ZAMARGU-4260 file (C-alpha; in steps of 0.2 Angstrom, whole numbers, plus 5000, padded with zeros to 4 digits):
<rodrens>
0) 4880/4933/4481 | 4896/4935/4472 | 4909/4949/4473 | 4908/4960/4458 | 4892/4952/4451
5) 4897/4939/4468 | 4829/4935/4564 | 4809/4924/4601 | 4813/4912/4617 | 4825/4915/4631
10) 4840/4925/4626 | 4844/4944/4628 | 4843/4955/4613 | 4848/4973/4612 | 4837/4985/4603
15) 4844/5001/4597 | 4830/5013/4600 | 4831/5032/4601 | 4850/5030/4602 | 4851/5020/4618
20) 4851/5002/4621 | 4836/4992/4628 | 4835/4974/4633 | 4822/4962/4628 | 4820/4943/4628
25) 4819/4936/4610 | 4826/4924/4598 | 4828/4930/4580 | 4810/4932/4573 | 4813/4929/4555
30) 4826/4915/4552 | 4827/4904/4538 | 4836/4899/4521 | 4838/4909/4505 | 4841/4899/4490
35) 4851/4913/4482 | 4866/4905/4475 | 4873/4906/4457 | 4874/4890/4447 | 4863/4875/4444
40) 4846/4879/4455 | 4839/4866/4467 | 4827/4853/4460 | 4809/4853/4465 | 4813/4838/4476
45) 4827/4848/4484 | 4816/4862/4488 | 4803/4851/4495 | 4816/4843/4507 | 4823/4859/4512
50) 4807/4865/4517 | 4803/4850/4527 | 4821/4852/4535 | 4817/4871/4539 | 4800/4866/4548
55) 4809/4852/4558 | 4824/4863/4563 | 4813/4878/4568 | 4818/4889/4554 | 4802/4898/4549
60) 4806/4906/4532 | 4812/4901/4515 | 4817/4913/4501 | 4815/4907/4484 | 4829/4917/4474
65) 4839/4906/4463 | 4851/4917/4452 | 4849/4905/4438 | 4830/4904/4436 | 4827/4915/4421
70) 4810/4920/4427 | 4817/4926/4443 | 4831/4937/4436 | 4836/4938/4418 | 4818/4936/4411
75) 4809/4943/4427 | 4795/4952/4417 | 4790/4936/4409 | 4775/4925/4418 | 4781/4908/4424
80) 4775/4894/4413 | 4760/4885/4420 | 4771/4869/4424 | 4784/4880/4434 | 4770/4891/4442
85) 4761/4874/4449 | 4778/4869/4456 | 4780/4886/4465 | 4762/4885/4471 | 4765/4867/4478
90) 4781/4874/4487 | 4770/4887/4495 | 4757/4875/4501 | 4770/4864/4508 | 4778/4878/4518
95) 4762/4882/4525 | 4760/4864/4532 | 4778/4865/4540 | 4775/4882/4548 | 4787/4890/4535
100) 4785/4907/4526 | 4788/4904/4507 | 4795/4920/4501 | 4795/4923/4482 | 4809/4934/4477
105) 4811/4943/4461 | 4828/4951/4454 | 4824/4964/4442 | 4839/4974/4443 | 4848/4969/4427
110) 4837/4979/4415 | 4824/4987/4425 | 4818/5005/4420 | 4812/5018/4433 | 4806/5033/4424
115) 4795/5037/4409 | 4784/5026/4399 | 4796/5011/4401 | 4797/5014/4420 | 4778/5013/4421
120) 4777/4997/4411 | 4790/4989/4421 | 4779/4993/4438 | 4765/4985/4429 | 4776/4970/4425
125) 4781/4968/4443 | 4763/4970/4449 | 4757/4956/4437 | 4771/4945/4443 | 4767/4947/4461
130) 4748/4946/4458 | 4751/4929/4449 | 4761/4923/4464 | 4747/4928/4475 | 4734/4919/4466
135) 4743/4903/4469 | 4745/4906/4487 | 4761/4916/4490 | 4760/4929/4504 | 4777/4935/4506
140) 4788/4944/4493 | 4805/4951/4491 | 4812/4962/4478 | 4832/4960/4476 | 4844/4974/4468
145) 4860/4964/4472 | 4875/4961/4460 | 4870/4973/4446 | 4881/4987/4438 | 4869/5002/4440
150) 4866/5010/4457 | 4850/5020/4458 | 4845/5022/4476 | 4832/5035/4473 | 4824/5024/4458
155) 4824/5009/4467 | 4817/5015/4483 | 4803/5024/4474 | 4799/5008/4464 | 4798/4998/4480
160) 4788/5010/4489 | 4776/5011/4474 | 4775/4991/4474 | 4771/4992/4492 | 4757/5006/4491
165) 4749/5000/4475 | 4751/4981/4476 | 4755/4973/4492 | 4743/4984/4503 | 4728/4978/4493
170) 4731/4961/4502 | 4729/4962/4521 | 4736/4945/4522 | 4753/4949/4514 | 4768/4952/4525
175) 4780/4967/4523 | 4792/4967/4508 | 4810/4962/4509 | 4824/4968/4499 | 4843/4968/4496
180) 4850/4985/4490 | 4864/4986/4476 | 4876/4991/4490 | 4873/4976/4502 | 4889/4975/4513
185) 4897/4989/4524 | 4914/4991/4514 | 4902/4996/4499 | 4889/5005/4509 | 4900/5017/4519
190) 4915/5029/4515 | 4925/5036/4529 | 4911/5033/4542 | 4897/5040/4532 | 4884/5032/4519
195) 4888/5033/4500 | 4876/5043/4490 | 4868/5028/4484 | 4865/5020/4502 | 4859/5036/4509
200) 4846/5039/4495 | 4840/5021/4496 | 4839/5020/4516 | 4831/5038/4518 | 4818/5036/4504
205) 4813/5018/4507 | 4797/5015/4517 | 4801/5010/4535 | 4791/4993/4535 | 4802/4986/4521
210) 4815/4975/4528 | 4832/4977/4520 | 4845/4963/4522 | 4864/4965/4521 | 4878/4953/4522
215) 4889/4961/4536 | 4905/4970/4533 | 4910/4960/4518 | 4901/4950/4505 | 4909/4933/4513
220) 4915/4939/4529 | 4925/4931/4544 | 4911/4935/4556 | 4899/4949/4561 | 4901/4955/4579
225) 4888/4965/4589 | 4898/4980/4588 | 4900/4980/4569 | 4881/4976/4568 | 4875/4990/4580
230) 4887/5002/4571 | 4880/4998/4554 | 4863/5001/4561 | 4867/5017/4567 | 4875/5023/4551
235) 4862/5016/4540 | 4848/5024/4551 | 4836/5009/4550 | 4835/4990/4556 | 4845/4978/4544
240) 4842/4959/4543 | 4856/4948/4539 | 4860/4938/4523 | 4874/4926/4529 | 4884/4919/4515
245) 4888/4902/4523 | 4888/4888/4518 | 4886/4895/4500 | 4901/4890/4489 | 4896/4897/4472
250) 4912/4906/4472 | 4923/4890/4475 | 4912/4876/4470 | 4926/4863/4472 | 4925/4865/4490
255) 4912/4860/4502 | 4907/4871/4518 | 4904/4858/4531 | 4907/4868/4547 | 4895/4877/4559
260) 4891/4895/4557 | 4900/4905/4569 | 4905/4923/4575 | 4888/4931/4573 | 4879/4944/4584
265) 4873/4936/4601 | 4866/4952/4610 | 4859/4962/4596 | 4841/4963/4589 | 4842/4955/4572
270) 4825/4957/4564 | 4829/4942/4552 | 4843/4930/4547 | 4844/4920/4531 | 4858/4907/4527
275) 4864/4905/4509 | 4867/4887/4506 | 4877/4877/4494 | 4870/4869/4478 | 4872/4853/4488
280) 4856/4853/4497 | 4860/4837/4507 | 4877/4843/4514 | 4871/4861/4517 | 4860/4854/4531
285) 4875/4852/4543 | 4879/4871/4543 | 4860/4876/4542 | 4856/4866/4556 | 4869/4875/4567
290) 4861/4891/4559 | 4844/4886/4566 | 4852/4883/4583 | 4860/4900/4583 | 4844/4909/4577
295) 4833/4901/4591 | 4845/4906/4605 | 4860/4917/4599 | 4866/4921/4616 | 4868/4903/4622
300) 4874/4896/4605 | 4889/4886/4605 | 4896/4882/4587 | 4905/4865/4592 | 4890/4858/4601
305) 4877/4863/4588 | 4889/4856/4574 | 4891/4839/4584 | 4872/4838/4587 | 4869/4841/4568
310) 4881/4827/4563 | 4874/4816/4576 | 4856/4819/4570 | 4859/4818/4551 | 4872/4804/4551
315) 4869/4793/4565 | 4881/4778/4565 | 4892/4788/4553 | 4892/4804/4563 | 4910/4802/4570
320) 4917/4797/4551 | 4907/4813/4545 | 4914/4823/4558 | 4932/4818/4554 | 4929/4822/4535
325) 4919/4838/4538 | 4932/4844/4550 | 4944/4845/4535 | 4932/4855/4525 | 4925/4870/4535
330) 4935/4886/4529 | 4930/4895/4513 | 4943/4907/4508 | 4950/4916/4492 | 4956/4934/4489
335) 4940/4942/4495 | 4930/4928/4505 | 4935/4923/4522 | 4923/4913/4532 | 4922/4897/4543
340) 4933/4888/4555 | 4950/4882/4550 | 4951/4865/4542 | 4959/4852/4552 | 4966/4861/4566
345) 4971/4847/4577 | 4979/4838/4562 | 4989/4854/4558 | 4995/4855/4576 | 5001/4837/4575
350) 5010/4841/4558 | 5019/4856/4565 | 5024/4846/4580 | 5031/4833/4569 | 5041/4846/4559
355) 5048/4853/4575 | 5053/4837/4582 | 5060/4830/4566 | 5072/4845/4565 | 5078/4841/4582
360) 5080/4822/4576 | 5067/4817/4590 | 5051/4814/4578 | 5048/4795/4580 | 5034/4797/4593
365) 5026/4811/4584 | 5027/4802/4568 | 5018/4787/4575 | 5004/4798/4582 | 5003/4807/4565
370) 5001/4792/4556 | 4987/4785/4567 | 4978/4802/4564 | 4980/4800/4546 | 4975/4782/4545
375) 4960/4786/4555 | 4955/4800/4542 | 4958/4788/4528 | 4947/4774/4537 | 4933/4788/4540
380) 4933/4793/4522 | 4932/4775/4516 | 4917/4771/4528 | 4907/4786/4521 | 4911/4780/4503
385) 4903/4764/4507 | 4889/4769/4519 | 4882/4786/4514 | 4866/4787/4506 | 4867/4788/4487
390) 4862/4807/4486 | 4873/4812/4499 | 4889/4802/4492 | 4886/4810/4475 | 4888/4827/4483
395) 4904/4824/4493 | 4912/4809/4482 | 4925/4820/4474 | 4932/4827/4490 | 4931/4810/4499
400) 4941/4802/4486 | 4953/4816/4486 | 4955/4816/4504 | 4960/4798/4503 | 4973/4802/4490
405) 4981/4816/4501 | 4981/4805/4515 | 4990/4791/4505 | 5002/4804/4499 | 5006/4810/4516
410) 5009/4793/4523 | 5020/4789/4508 | 5030/4805/4511 | 5032/4800/4529 | 5039/4783/4524
415) 5052/4792/4513 | 5058/4803/4528 | 5058/4788/4540 | 5069/4778/4528 | 5080/4793/4526
420) 5082/4795/4544 | 5087/4777/4546 | 5100/4778/4532 | 5091/4767/4521 | 5088/4768/4502
425) 5073/4779/4498 | 5073/4777/4478 | 5059/4766/4477 | 5049/4775/4491 | 5052/4792/4483
430) 5045/4785/4467 | 5028/4780/4475 | 5027/4797/4485 | 5029/4806/4468 | 5016/4796/4459
435) 5004/4799/4473 | 5008/4818/4473 | 5004/4818/4454 | 4987/4810/4457 | 4982/4823/4471
440) 4987/4837/4460 | 4977/4830/4445 | 4961/4833/4455 | 4966/4849/4464 | 4955/4859/4452
445) 4939/4849/4455 | 4940/4844/4473 | 4948/4855/4486 | 4949/4849/4505 | 4961/4851/4519
450) 4971/4864/4510 | 4981/4870/4525 | 4982/4854/4534 | 4984/4837/4526 | 4985/4844/4508
455) 4999/4857/4513 | 5008/4844/4523 | 5010/4835/4506 | 5019/4849/4498 | 5030/4851/4514
460) 5034/4833/4512 | 5038/4835/4494 | 5050/4850/4498 | 5059/4840/4512 | 5061/4824/4501
465) 5069/4834/4488 | 5055/4832/4476 | 5054/4850/4471
</rodrens>
């Protein structure tokens, strides 16, 4: 999702019933991946690999909802061509073998009509779409109304209720419908502690067995606490599943989200959680594996432990190198999105210590440890470029190469300051440093990494050496 366009073993879960908390043992019942990002959709091979990955990780659901599949969204009324329908049928069949529910989603909100003859015809169009998917083996369906300009809570709820009553209930083997409303995050759903007119109409009129997903307090928020979740359930008046926008990067495609999921409810009864991935299917598995660990046991989930386990399982002898690289690419942030752990916190602390010590003219020991850390990061990036499988390397090659450029610039900047501190001529060293800075800046628009650690340090060095 984008701003403006933009789920049971061993843990305690708190159920809000009749205004009081009750304790029950359960992991999240419905847990999985939602292919719901903008931009280039996954290939058939990507989807098959992800469904197998879900089965292997204990994720039991996969929502097919690529925003840029025209038959899913822009041309939703039109039937899928036979070749595409056959591929969806194959995915549904594969999912069954993996113990994964294949959930087919449709997003009709761009131009759907709710009243009159056109409204009647749109109900029939949706019925035909669902029945065609049922005939090829699909038994789970979702209808999404996110990221559209018109907010019609009554019309949307009545439409979903009609589909439930007149289409889905004909089939005893079809599971309850899943939906995303047009207002799907708290800041958009609530005004001064009460629901907006749209959210009130949608929630109050919608059949109780329809599962509603939301993204937390924001579209891409910095965590969702138990208190925040419970309060939203109270205000909304019904249970809510979570659509979690990490590691999705469609709003910042030059950055890779390679950290663990974190800051999610641990003592609340989420009926469902779906993680929205990046367009990079292979690299998305790092965060998704941690999401699987969380969803299976929210109370005992430890992000760092899950992250290290995922890296070890997925990268074997390259796990240590990938941990160094991925640790510099965790935080996703812009003026409205804030999620993920900080990039390179250990490296950033070393850099801050270096500045403090050099200001006191005592930076030699700090500089050597910082150099060693930077050289280790460069070596790890080179190992990955040489040793990663071709598909994975392709997904992260721009950022790997940019990190090497950044580290080289940082090292060159340290050379300048070291020479300056020793009273040596710095002209030639300064030229090398400036050239390396120019190379980094040339690729800033296409490969972001370590923005507040190694990349920011480059700018700090540039300023200290008189380059600005």
